PDB file as gemmi writes it, atoms N, CA and C in Angstrom:
CRYST1    1.000    1.000    1.000  90.00  90.00  90.00 P 1                      
ATOM      1  N   MET A   1     118.758 105.264 110.046  1.00  0.00           N  
ATOM      2  CA  MET A   1     117.420 105.801 109.864  1.00  0.00           C  
ATOM      3  C   MET A   1     117.139 106.070 108.386  1.00  0.00           C  
ATOM      4  N   ASP A   2     118.209 106.379 107.638  1.00  0.00           N  
ATOM      5  CA  ASP A   2     118.025 106.643 106.210  1.00  0.00           C  
ATOM      6  C   ASP A   2     117.519 105.410 105.466  1.00  0.00           C  
ATOM      7  N   ILE A   3     118.002 104.244 105.878  1.00  0.00           N  
ATOM      8  CA  ILE A   3     117.578 103.016 105.203  1.00  0.00           C  
ATOM      9  C   ILE A   3     116.084 102.793 105.404  1.00  0.00           C  
ATOM     10  N   ILE A   4     115.622 102.991 106.614  1.00  0.00           N  
ATOM     11  CA  ILE A   4     114.198 102.794 106.909  1.00  0.00           C  
ATOM     12  C   ILE A   4     113.362 103.854 106.193  1.00  0.00           C  
ATOM     13  N   ALA A   5     113.817 105.106 106.233  1.00  0.00           N  
ATOM     14  CA  ALA A   5     113.080 106.184 105.562  1.00  0.00           C  
ATOM     15  C   ALA A   5     113.006 105.919 104.061  1.00  0.00           C  
ATOM     16  N   ASN A   6     114.120 105.490 103.465  1.00  0.00           N  
ATOM     17  CA  ASN A   6     114.114 105.210 102.029  1.00  0.00           C  
ATOM     18  C   ASN A   6     113.224 104.024 101.690  1.00  0.00           C  
ATOM     19  N   THR A   7     113.123 103.058 102.591  1.00  0.00           N  
ATOM     20  CA  THR A   7     112.221 101.929 102.379  1.00  0.00           C  
ATOM     21  C   THR A   7     110.774 102.408 102.325  1.00  0.00           C  
ATOM     22  N   PHE A   8     110.410 103.305 103.225  1.00  0.00           N  
ATOM     23  CA  PHE A   8     109.058 103.871 103.213  1.00  0.00           C  
ATOM     24  C   PHE A   8     108.819 104.687 101.942  1.00  0.00           C  
ATOM     25  N   ILE A   9     109.823 105.447 101.520  1.00  0.00           N  
ATOM     26  CA  ILE A   9     109.677 106.273 100.324  1.00  0.00           C  
ATOM     27  C   ILE A   9     109.465 105.400  99.096  1.00  0.00           C  
ATOM     28  N   VAL A  10     110.249 104.332  98.972  1.00  0.00           N  
ATOM     29  CA  VAL A  10     110.116 103.430  97.831  1.00  0.00           C  
ATOM     30  C   VAL A  10     108.746 102.737  97.863  1.00  0.00           C  
ATOM     31  N   ALA A  11     108.304 102.334  99.046  1.00  0.00           N  
ATOM     32  CA  ALA A  11     107.026 101.634  99.154  1.00  0.00           C  
ATOM     33  C   ALA A  11     105.846 102.532  98.772  1.00  0.00           C  
ATOM     34  N   GLN A  12     105.960 103.816  99.069  1.00  0.00           N  
ATOM     35  CA  GLN A  12     104.864 104.729  98.748  1.00  0.00           C  
ATOM     36  C   GLN A  12     104.846 105.121  97.274  1.00  0.00           C  
ATOM     37  N   ASN A  13     105.995 105.039  96.606  1.00  0.00           N  
ATOM     38  CA  ASN A  13     106.124 105.294  95.168  1.00  0.00           C  
ATOM     39  C   ASN A  13     105.597 106.666  94.754  1.00  0.00           C  
ATOM     40  N   GLN A  14     105.915 107.677  95.522  1.00  0.00           N  
ATOM     41  CA  GLN A  14     105.472 109.034  95.192  1.00  0.00           C  
ATOM     42  C   GLN A  14     106.111 109.538  93.896  1.00  0.00           C  
ATOM     43  N   GLU A  15     107.376 109.201  93.677  1.00  0.00           N  
ATOM     44  CA  GLU A  15     108.052 109.654  92.460  1.00  0.00           C  
ATOM     45  C   GLU A  15     107.427 109.031  91.220  1.00  0.00           C  
ATOM     46  N   GLY A  16     107.038 107.759  91.308  1.00  0.00           N  
ATOM     47  CA  GLY A  16     106.380 107.113  90.178  1.00  0.00           C  
ATOM     48  C   GLY A  16     105.039 107.745  89.859  1.00  0.00           C  
ATOM     49  N   LYS A  17     104.292 108.075  90.882  1.00  0.00           N  
ATOM     50  CA  LYS A  17     102.997 108.730  90.684  1.00  0.00           C  
ATOM     51  C   LYS A  17     103.174 110.114  90.074  1.00  0.00           C  
ATOM     52  N   MET A  18     104.215 110.836  90.550  1.00  0.00           N  
ATOM     53  CA  MET A  18     104.443 112.179  90.027  1.00  0.00           C  
ATOM     54  C   MET A  18     105.003 112.136  88.606  1.00  0.00           C  
ATOM     55  N   SER A  19     105.828 111.137  88.282  1.00  0.00           N  
ATOM     56  CA  SER A  19     106.378 111.049  86.928  1.00  0.00           C  
ATOM     57  C   SER A  19     105.279 110.755  85.918  1.00  0.00           C  
ATOM     58  N   ALA A  20     104.220 110.078  86.348  1.00  0.00           N  
ATOM     59  CA  ALA A  20     103.073 109.842  85.462  1.00  0.00           C  
ATOM     60  C   ALA A  20     102.382 111.156  85.114  1.00  0.00           C  
ATOM     61  N   GLU A  21     102.511 112.140  86.012  1.00  0.00           N  
ATOM     62  CA  GLU A  21     101.935 113.464  85.761  1.00  0.00           C  
ATOM     63  C   GLU A  21     102.926 114.394  85.082  1.00  0.00           C  
ATOM     64  N   GLY A  22     104.133 113.915  84.820  1.00  0.00           N  
ATOM     65  CA  GLY A  22     105.151 114.734  84.163  1.00  0.00           C  
ATOM     66  C   GLY A  22     105.991 115.556  85.129  1.00  0.00           C  
ATOM     67  N   LEU A  23     105.960 115.227  86.407  1.00  0.00           N  
ATOM     68  CA  LEU A  23     106.742 115.947  87.409  1.00  0.00           C  
ATOM     69  C   LEU A  23     107.982 115.137  87.766  1.00  0.00           C  
ATOM     70  N   VAL A  24     109.129 115.814  87.799  1.00  0.00           N  
ATOM     71  CA  VAL A  24     110.383 115.152  88.140  1.00  0.00           C  
ATOM     72  C   VAL A  24     111.031 115.910  89.285  1.00  0.00           C  
ATOM     73  N   ALA A  25     111.426 115.169  90.318  1.00  0.00           N  
ATOM     74  CA  ALA A  25     112.039 115.776  91.502  1.00  0.00           C  
ATOM     75  C   ALA A  25     113.552 115.860  91.333  1.00  0.00           C  
ATOM     76  N   THR A  26     114.129 116.937  91.851  1.00  0.00           N  
ATOM     77  CA  THR A  26     115.581 117.098  91.838  1.00  0.00           C  
ATOM     78  C   THR A  26     116.178 116.313  93.013  1.00  0.00           C  
ATOM     79  N   PRO A  27     117.480 116.038  92.966  1.00  0.00           N  
ATOM     80  CA  PRO A  27     118.101 115.338  94.096  1.00  0.00           C  
ATOM     81  C   PRO A  27     117.951 116.085  95.419  1.00  0.00           C  
ATOM     82  N   GLU A  28     117.977 117.412  95.381  1.00  0.00           N  
ATOM     83  CA  GLU A  28     117.794 118.202  96.609  1.00  0.00           C  
ATOM     84  C   GLU A  28     116.404 118.007  97.180  1.00  0.00           C  
ATOM     85  N   GLN A  29     115.400 117.980  96.311  1.00  0.00           N  
ATOM     86  CA  GLN A  29     114.027 117.764  96.765  1.00  0.00           C  
ATOM     87  C   GLN A  29     113.848 116.362  97.330  1.00  0.00           C  
ATOM     88  N   LYS A  30     114.494 115.387  96.715  1.00  0.00           N  
ATOM     89  CA  LYS A  30     114.435 114.012  97.225  1.00  0.00           C  
ATOM     90  C   LYS A  30     115.079 113.929  98.603  1.00  0.00           C  
ATOM     91  N   SER A  31     116.174 114.645  98.777  1.00  0.00           N  
ATOM     92  CA  SER A  31     116.864 114.656 100.070  1.00  0.00           C  
ATOM     93  C   SER A  31     115.991 115.288 101.146  1.00  0.00           C  
ATOM     94  N   LEU A  32     115.341 116.404 100.814  1.00  0.00           N  
ATOM     95  CA  LEU A  32     114.450 117.059 101.776  1.00  0.00           C  
ATOM     96  C   LEU A  32     113.267 116.148 102.130  1.00  0.00           C  
ATOM     97  N   HIS A  33     112.752 115.435 101.153  1.00  0.00           N  
ATOM     98  CA  HIS A  33     111.649 114.507 101.404  1.00  0.00           C  
ATOM     99  C   HIS A  33     112.110 113.364 102.301  1.00  0.00           C  
ATOM    100  N   SER A  34     113.303 112.860 102.059  1.00  0.00           N  
ATOM    101  CA  SER A  34     113.847 111.790 102.891  1.00  0.00           C  
ATOM    102  C   SER A  34     114.032 112.252 104.336  1.00  0.00           C  
ATOM    103  N   GLU A  35     114.503 113.479 104.526  1.00  0.00           N  
ATOM    104  CA  GLU A  35     114.648 114.030 105.875  1.00  0.00           C  
ATOM    105  C   GLU A  35     113.298 114.155 106.571  1.00  0.00           C  
ATOM    106  N   CYS A  36     112.295 114.602 105.841  1.00  0.00           N  
ATOM    107  CA  CYS A  36     110.956 114.760 106.408  1.00  0.00           C  
ATOM    108  C   CYS A  36     110.395 113.406 106.834  1.00  0.00           C  
ATOM    109  N   VAL A  37     110.574 112.395 106.001  1.00  0.00           N  
ATOM    110  CA  VAL A  37     110.089 111.058 106.329  1.00  0.00           C  
ATOM    111  C   VAL A  37     110.819 110.522 107.559  1.00  0.00           C  
ATOM    112  N   GLY A  38     112.133 110.737 107.616  1.00  0.00           N  
ATOM    113  CA  GLY A  38     112.908 110.296 108.777  1.00  0.00           C  
ATOM    114  C   GLY A  38     112.456 110.966 110.062  1.00  0.00           C  
ATOM    115  N   ARG A  39     112.197 112.266 109.992  1.00  0.00           N  
ATOM    116  CA  ARG A  39     111.696 112.988 111.176  1.00  0.00           C  
ATOM    117  C   ARG A  39     110.334 112.480 111.591  1.00  0.00           C  
ATOM    118  N   GLY A  40     109.482 112.192 110.623  1.00  0.00           N  
ATOM    119  CA  GLY A  40     108.145 111.670 110.936  1.00  0.00           C  
ATOM    120  C   GLY A  40     108.205 110.311 111.609  1.00  0.00           C  
ATOM    121  N   LEU A  41     109.095 109.448 111.134  1.00  0.00           N  
ATOM    122  CA  LEU A  41     109.236 108.128 111.750  1.00  0.00           C  
ATOM    123  C   LEU A  41     109.829 108.230 113.144  1.00  0.00           C  
ATOM    124  N   LEU A  42     110.778 109.128 113.308  1.00  0.00           N  
ATOM    125  CA  LEU A  42     111.366 109.324 114.633  1.00  0.00           C  
ATOM    126  C   LEU A  42     110.333 109.897 115.601  1.00  0.00           C  
ATOM    127  N   GLN A  43     109.500 110.783 115.100  1.00  0.00           N  
ATOM    128  CA  GLN A  43     108.436 111.352 115.928  1.00  0.00           C  
ATOM    129  C   GLN A  43     107.453 110.256 116.365  1.00  0.00           C  
ATOM    130  N   SER A  44     107.084 109.375 115.463  1.00  0.00           N  
ATOM    131  CA  SER A  44     106.151 108.308 115.833  1.00  0.00           C  
ATOM    132  C   SER A  44     106.795 107.326 116.807  1.00  0.00           C  
ATOM    133  N   LEU A  45     108.091 107.118 116.685  1.00  0.00           N  
ATOM    134  CA  LEU A  45     108.785 106.259 117.639  1.00  0.00           C  
ATOM    135  C   LEU A  45     108.765 106.887 119.033  1.00  0.00           C  
ATOM    136  N   GLY A  46     108.984 108.188 119.106  1.00  0.00           N  
ATOM    137  CA  GLY A  46     108.918 108.889 120.390  1.00  0.00           C  
ATOM    138  C   GLY A  46     107.530 108.872 120.989  1.00  0.00           C  
ATOM    139  N   VAL A  47     106.532 109.094 120.146  1.00  0.00           N  
ATOM    140  CA  VAL A  47     105.147 109.055 120.623  1.00  0.00           C  
ATOM    141  C   VAL A  47     104.816 107.669 121.157  1.00  0.00           C  
ATOM    142  N   GLY A  48     105.284 106.634 120.467  1.00  0.00           N  
ATOM    143  CA  GLY A  48     105.031 105.272 120.918  1.00  0.00           C  
ATOM    144  C   GLY A  48     105.648 104.990 122.275  1.00  0.00           C  
ATOM    145  N   ALA A  49     106.889 105.410 122.465  1.00  0.00           N  
ATOM    146  CA  ALA A  49     107.566 105.168 123.743  1.00  0.00           C  
ATOM    147  C   ALA A  49     106.876 105.899 124.885  1.00  0.00           C  
ATOM    148  N   ILE A  50     106.534 107.141 124.656  1.00  0.00           N  
ATOM    149  CA  ILE A  50     105.876 107.932 125.699  1.00  0.00           C  
ATOM    150  C   ILE A  50     104.475 107.382 125.988  1.00  0.00           C  
ATOM    151  N   THR A  51     103.770 106.986 124.944  1.00  0.00           N  
ATOM    152  CA  THR A  51     102.423 106.445 125.122  1.00  0.00           C  
ATOM    153  C   THR A  51     102.447 105.148 125.913  1.00  0.00           C  
ATOM    154  N   PHE A  52     103.374 104.247 125.579  1.00  0.00           N  
ATOM    155  CA  PHE A  52     103.438 102.979 126.306  1.00  0.00           C  
ATOM    156  C   PHE A  52     103.757 103.223 127.774  1.00  0.00           C  
ATOM    157  N   THR A  53     104.755 104.042 128.022  1.00  0.00           N  
ATOM    158  CA  THR A  53     105.153 104.306 129.405  1.00  0.00           C  
ATOM    159  C   THR A  53     104.009 104.914 130.207  1.00  0.00           C  
ATOM    160  N   THR A  54     103.377 105.905 129.632  1.00  0.00           N  
ATOM    161  CA  THR A  54     102.282 106.585 130.327  1.00  0.00           C  
ATOM    162  C   THR A  54     101.105 105.640 130.575  1.00  0.00           C  
ATOM    163  N   SER A  55     100.694 104.924 129.546  1.00  0.00           N  
ATOM    164  CA  SER A  55      99.522 104.059 129.726  1.00  0.00           C  
ATOM    165  C   SER A  55      99.829 102.876 130.650  1.00  0.00           C  
ATOM    166  N   TYR A  56     101.021 102.314 130.552  1.00  0.00           N  
ATOM    167  CA  TYR A  56     101.366 101.177 131.411  1.00  0.00           C  
ATOM    168  C   TYR A  56     101.374 101.581 132.886  1.00  0.00           C  
ATOM    169  N   PHE A  57     102.122 102.646 133.209  1.00  0.00           N  
ATOM    170  CA  PHE A  57     102.218 103.035 134.606  1.00  0.00           C  
ATOM    171  C   PHE A  57     100.910 103.604 135.153  1.00  0.00           C  
ATOM    172  N   SER A  58     100.130 104.252 134.302  1.00  0.00           N  
ATOM    173  CA  SER A  58      98.813 104.744 134.747  1.00  0.00           C  
ATOM    174  C   SER A  58      97.893 103.581 135.084  1.00  0.00           C  
ATOM    175  N   GLN A  59      97.846 102.600 134.206  1.00  0.00           N  
ATOM    176  CA  GLN A  59      96.997 101.441 134.478  1.00  0.00           C  
ATOM    177  C   GLN A  59      97.483 100.672 135.697  1.00  0.00           C  
ATOM    178  N   LYS A  60      98.779 100.551 135.819  1.00  0.00           N  
ATOM    179  CA  LYS A  60      99.328  99.821 136.964  1.00  0.00           C  
ATOM    180  C   LYS A  60      98.969 100.536 138.268  1.00  0.00           C  
ATOM    181  N   TYR A  61      99.041 101.871 138.260  1.00  0.00           N  
ATOM    182  CA  TYR A  61      98.737 102.646 139.463  1.00  0.00           C  
ATOM    183  C   TYR A  61      97.247 102.572 139.806  1.00  0.00           C  
ATOM    184  N   PHE A  62      96.392 102.796 138.810  1.00  0.00           N  
ATOM    185  CA  PHE A  62      94.957 102.867 139.077  1.00  0.00           C  
ATOM    186  C   PHE A  62      94.299 101.511 139.287  1.00  0.00           C  
ATOM    187  N   THR A  63      94.947 100.425 138.887  1.00  0.00           N  
ATOM    188  CA  THR A  63      94.351  99.105 139.074  1.00  0.00           C  
ATOM    189  C   THR A  63      95.067  98.285 140.137  1.00  0.00           C  
ATOM    190  N   ARG A  64      95.863  98.916 140.949  1.00  0.00           N  
ATOM    191  CA  ARG A  64      96.624  98.171 141.958  1.00  0.00           C  
ATOM    192  C   ARG A  64      95.730  97.538 143.026  1.00  0.00           C  
ATOM    193  N   GLU A  65      94.550  98.091 143.270  1.00  0.00           N  
ATOM    194  CA  GLU A  65      93.643  97.560 144.286  1.00  0.00           C  
ATOM    195  C   GLU A  65      92.637  96.562 143.716  1.00  0.00           C  
ATOM    196  N   ILE A  66      92.601  96.429 142.412  1.00  0.00           N  
ATOM    197  CA  ILE A  66      91.625  95.543 141.782  1.00  0.00           C  
ATOM    198  C   ILE A  66      92.170  94.117 141.775  1.00  0.00           C  
ATOM    199  N   LYS A  67      91.399  93.210 142.301  1.00  0.00           N  
ATOM    200  CA  LYS A  67      91.789  91.805 142.318  1.00  0.00           C  
ATOM    201  C   LYS A  67      91.562  91.198 140.932  1.00  0.00           C  
ATOM    202  N   GLY A  68      92.466  90.361 140.536  1.00  0.00           N  
ATOM    203  CA  GLY A  68      92.327  89.673 139.263  1.00  0.00           C  
ATOM    204  C   GLY A  68      92.859  90.444 138.073  1.00  0.00           C  
ATOM    205  N   MET A  69      93.373  91.643 138.271  1.00  0.00           N  
ATOM    206  CA  MET A  69      93.946  92.414 137.163  1.00  0.00           C  
ATOM    207  C   MET A  69      95.372  91.926 136.942  1.00  0.00           C  
ATOM    208  N   LYS A  70      95.562  91.223 135.849  1.00  0.00           N  
ATOM    209  CA  LYS A  70      96.864  90.628 135.566  1.00  0.00           C  
ATOM    210  C   LYS A  70      97.792  91.637 134.911  1.00  0.00           C  
ATOM    211  N   ARG A  71      99.053  91.436 135.142  1.00  0.00           N  
ATOM    212  CA  ARG A  71     100.072  92.309 134.541  1.00  0.00           C  
ATOM    213  C   ARG A  71     100.055  92.159 133.022  1.00  0.00           C  
ATOM    214  N   SER A  72      99.789  90.955 132.545  1.00  0.00           N  
ATOM    215  CA  SER A  72      99.763  90.726 131.093  1.00  0.00           C  
ATOM    216  C   SER A  72      98.647  91.530 130.425  1.00  0.00           C  
ATOM    217  N   ASN A  73      97.512  91.696 131.095  1.00  0.00           N  
ATOM    218  CA  ASN A  73      96.422  92.506 130.545  1.00  0.00           C  
ATOM    219  C   ASN A  73      96.847  93.962 130.402  1.00  0.00           C  
ATOM    220  N   ILE A  74      97.565  94.445 131.384  1.00  0.00           N  
ATOM    221  CA  ILE A  74      98.045  95.831 131.328  1.00  0.00           C  
ATOM    222  C   ILE A  74      99.032  95.999 130.183  1.00  0.00           C  
ATOM    223  N   ILE A  75      99.946  95.053 130.035  1.00  0.00           N  
ATOM    224  CA  ILE A  75     100.941  95.130 128.959  1.00  0.00           C  
ATOM    225  C   ILE A  75     100.275  95.051 127.591  1.00  0.00           C  
ATOM    226  N   ILE A  76      99.314  94.144 127.445  1.00  0.00           N  
ATOM    227  CA  ILE A  76      98.640  93.998 126.151  1.00  0.00           C  
ATOM    228  C   ILE A  76      97.848  95.250 125.794  1.00  0.00           C  
ATOM    229  N   SER A  77      97.087  95.777 126.727  1.00  0.00           N  
ATOM    230  CA  SER A  77      96.286  96.970 126.411  1.00  0.00           C  
ATOM    231  C   SER A  77      97.178  98.182 126.154  1.00  0.00           C  
ATOM    232  N   SER A  78      98.280  98.294 126.886  1.00  0.00           N  
ATOM    233  CA  SER A  78      99.215  99.394 126.646  1.00  0.00           C  
ATOM    234  C   SER A  78      99.862  99.261 125.275  1.00  0.00           C  
ATOM    235  N   THR A  79     100.185  98.036 124.891  1.00  0.00           N  
ATOM    236  CA  THR A  79     100.800  97.798 123.584  1.00  0.00           C  
ATOM    237  C   THR A  79      99.841  98.132 122.449  1.00  0.00           C  
ATOM    238  N   VAL A  80      98.596  97.720 122.576  1.00  0.00           N  
ATOM    239  CA  VAL A  80      97.605  98.017 121.534  1.00  0.00           C  
ATOM    240  C   VAL A  80      97.424  99.523 121.392  1.00  0.00           C  
ATOM    241  N   PHE A  81      97.287 100.210 122.495  1.00  0.00           N  
ATOM    242  CA  PHE A  81      97.126 101.664 122.456  1.00  0.00           C  
ATOM    243  C   PHE A  81      98.368 102.339 121.867  1.00  0.00           C  
ATOM    244  N   THR A  82      99.542 101.829 122.196  1.00  0.00           N  
ATOM    245  CA  THR A  82     100.793 102.377 121.683  1.00  0.00           C  
ATOM    246  C   THR A  82     100.905 102.187 120.172  1.00  0.00           C  
ATOM    247  N   VAL A  83     100.583 101.002 119.702  1.00  0.00           N  
ATOM    248  CA  VAL A  83     100.662 100.733 118.265  1.00  0.00           C  
ATOM    249  C   VAL A  83      99.699 101.635 117.511  1.00  0.00           C  
ATOM    250  N   LEU A  84      98.514 101.806 118.033  1.00  0.00           N  
ATOM    251  CA  LEU A  84      97.533 102.684 117.389  1.00  0.00           C  
ATOM    252  C   LEU A  84      98.037 104.130 117.341  1.00  0.00           C  
ATOM    253  N   ALA A  85      98.553 104.626 118.453  1.00  0.00           N  
ATOM    254  CA  ALA A  85      99.044 106.003 118.500  1.00  0.00           C  
ATOM    255  C   ALA A  85     100.247 106.201 117.572  1.00  0.00           C  
ATOM    256  N   ALA A  86     101.167 105.249 117.560  1.00  0.00           N  
ATOM    257  CA  ALA A  86     102.346 105.365 116.695  1.00  0.00           C  
ATOM    258  C   ALA A  86     101.953 105.286 115.221  1.00  0.00           C  
ATOM    259  N   TYR A  87     101.020 104.403 114.899  1.00  0.00           N  
ATOM    260  CA  TYR A  87     100.560 104.289 113.515  1.00  0.00           C  
ATOM    261  C   TYR A  87      99.902 105.577 113.037  1.00  0.00           C  
ATOM    262  N   LEU A  88      99.021 106.127 113.854  1.00  0.00           N  
ATOM    263  CA  LEU A  88      98.335 107.365 113.456  1.00  0.00           C  
ATOM    264  C   LEU A  88      99.318 108.521 113.307  1.00  0.00           C  
ATOM    265  N   THR A  89     100.302 108.590 114.185  1.00  0.00           N  
ATOM    266  CA  THR A  89     101.311 109.648 114.089  1.00  0.00           C  
ATOM    267  C   THR A  89     102.144 109.489 112.819  1.00  0.00           C  
ATOM    268  N   ALA A  90     102.588 108.269 112.543  1.00  0.00           N  
ATOM    269  CA  ALA A  90     103.398 108.024 111.343  1.00  0.00           C  
ATOM    270  C   ALA A  90     102.586 108.266 110.078  1.00  0.00           C  
ATOM    271  N   SER A  91     101.343 107.837 110.074  1.00  0.00           N  
ATOM    272  CA  SER A  91     100.484 108.021 108.913  1.00  0.00           C  
ATOM    273  C   SER A  91     100.277 109.503 108.602  1.00  0.00           C  
ATOM    274  N   THR A  92     100.010 110.270 109.626  1.00  0.00           N  
ATOM    275  CA  THR A  92      99.798 111.706 109.441  1.00  0.00           C  
ATOM    276  C   THR A  92     101.064 112.398 108.959  1.00  0.00           C  
ATOM    277  N   SER A  93     102.199 112.023 109.524  1.00  0.00           N  
ATOM    278  CA  SER A  93     103.447 112.669 109.108  1.00  0.00           C  
ATOM    279  C   SER A  93     103.822 112.268 107.682  1.00  0.00           C  
ATOM    280  N   MET A  94     103.541 111.029 107.271  1.00  0.00           N  
ATOM    281  CA  MET A  94     103.818 110.619 105.889  1.00  0.00           C  
ATOM    282  C   MET A  94     102.935 111.376 104.907  1.00  0.00           C  
ATOM    283  N   GLU A  95     101.675 111.547 105.260  1.00  0.00           N  
ATOM    284  CA  GLU A  95     100.775 112.321 104.398  1.00  0.00           C  
ATOM    285  C   GLU A  95     101.263 113.755 104.253  1.00  0.00           C  
ATOM    286  N   ARG A  96     101.699 114.349 105.364  1.00  0.00           N  
ATOM    287  CA  ARG A  96     102.194 115.719 105.333  1.00  0.00           C  
ATOM    288  C   ARG A  96     103.454 115.818 104.477  1.00  0.00           C  
ATOM    289  N   CYS A  97     104.379 114.878 104.649  1.00  0.00           N  
ATOM    290  CA  CYS A  97     105.620 114.898 103.872  1.00  0.00           C  
ATOM    291  C   CYS A  97     105.343 114.727 102.381  1.00  0.00           C  
ATOM    292  N   ASN A  98     104.463 113.796 102.042  1.00  0.00           N  
ATOM    293  CA  ASN A  98     104.150 113.570 100.633  1.00  0.00           C  
ATOM    294  C   ASN A  98     103.455 114.769 100.011  1.00  0.00           C  
ATOM    295  N   LYS A  99     102.573 115.404 100.756  1.00  0.00           N  
ATOM    296  CA  LYS A  99     101.884 116.598 100.252  1.00  0.00           C  
ATOM    297  C   LYS A  99     102.876 117.727 100.012  1.00  0.00           C  
ATOM    298  N   ASN A 100     103.770 117.946 100.976  1.00  0.00           N  
ATOM    299  CA  ASN A 100     104.773 119.002 100.820  1.00  0.00           C  
ATOM    300  C   ASN A 100     105.756 118.689  99.697  1.00  0.00           C  
ATOM    301  N   PHE A 101     106.104 117.417  99.525  1.00  0.00           N  
ATOM    302  CA  PHE A 101     107.008 117.006  98.455  1.00  0.00           C  
ATOM    303  C   PHE A 101     106.380 117.277  97.098  1.00  0.00           C  
ATOM    304  N   ARG A 102     105.123 116.883  96.955  1.00  0.00           N  
ATOM    305  CA  ARG A 102     104.427 117.114  95.688  1.00  0.00           C  
ATOM    306  C   ARG A 102     104.303 118.615  95.399  1.00  0.00           C  
ATOM    307  N   LYS A 103     103.991 119.381  96.423  1.00  0.00           N  
ATOM    308  CA  LYS A 103     103.844 120.833  96.264  1.00  0.00           C  
ATOM    309  C   LYS A 103     105.186 121.462  95.867  1.00  0.00           C  
ATOM    310  N   MET A 104     106.271 121.010  96.496  1.00  0.00           N  
ATOM    311  CA  MET A 104     107.600 121.546  96.205  1.00  0.00           C  
ATOM    312  C   MET A 104     108.000 121.248  94.759  1.00  0.00           C  
ATOM    313  N   VAL A 105     107.716 120.047  94.300  1.00  0.00           N  
ATOM    314  CA  VAL A 105     108.068 119.660  92.918  1.00  0.00           C  
ATOM    315  C   VAL A 105     107.220 120.443  91.921  1.00  0.00           C  
ATOM    316  N   LYS A 106     105.951 120.623  92.213  1.00  0.00           N  
ATOM    317  CA  LYS A 106     105.092 121.391  91.312  1.00  0.00           C  
ATOM    318  C   LYS A 106     105.526 122.842  91.203  1.00  0.00           C  
ATOM    319  N   GLU A 107     105.904 123.439  92.348  1.00  0.00           N  
ATOM    320  CA  GLU A 107     106.357 124.826  92.334  1.00  0.00           C  
ATOM    321  C   GLU A 107     107.667 124.971  91.574  1.00  0.00           C  
ATOM    322  N   ASN A 108     108.516 123.979  91.667  1.00  0.00           N  
ATOM    323  CA  ASN A 108     109.801 124.030  90.967  1.00  0.00           C  
ATOM    324  C   ASN A 108     109.635 123.911  89.455  1.00  0.00           C  
ATOM    325  N   LYS A 109     108.573 123.235  89.021  1.00  0.00           N  
ATOM    326  CA  LYS A 109     108.331 123.045  87.599  1.00  0.00           C  
ATOM    327  C   LYS A 109     107.881 124.335  86.917  1.00  0.00           C  
ATOM    328  N   LYS A 110     107.184 125.171  87.673  1.00  0.00           N  
ATOM    329  CA  LYS A 110     106.637 126.411  87.087  1.00  0.00           C  
ATOM    330  C   LYS A 110     107.699 127.381  86.698  1.00  0.00           C  
TER     331      LYS A 110                                                      
END                                                                             
């Protein structure tokens, strides 16, 4: 999970943006930020799994009497809804982690 979290951290380039402002993070702060990103990604993975399961079985149950409702339609719509929910969860958690990271570094500088 650390590899994936670090990939997201590097892609967002928060340290580069902060260094342009004269802010430098300590290794402890970087570690805390990495943990926060990892928790956020794990949370979005959990939300995705629960969302897919719930939407798939709900649609399957409520459309069992409808003629012409294909299983592939249920899978596709559940997948789209799952991707949207997981993306929004991950996006929100990344924003929160980056905001807290920036705040922590600024407070440490004072």
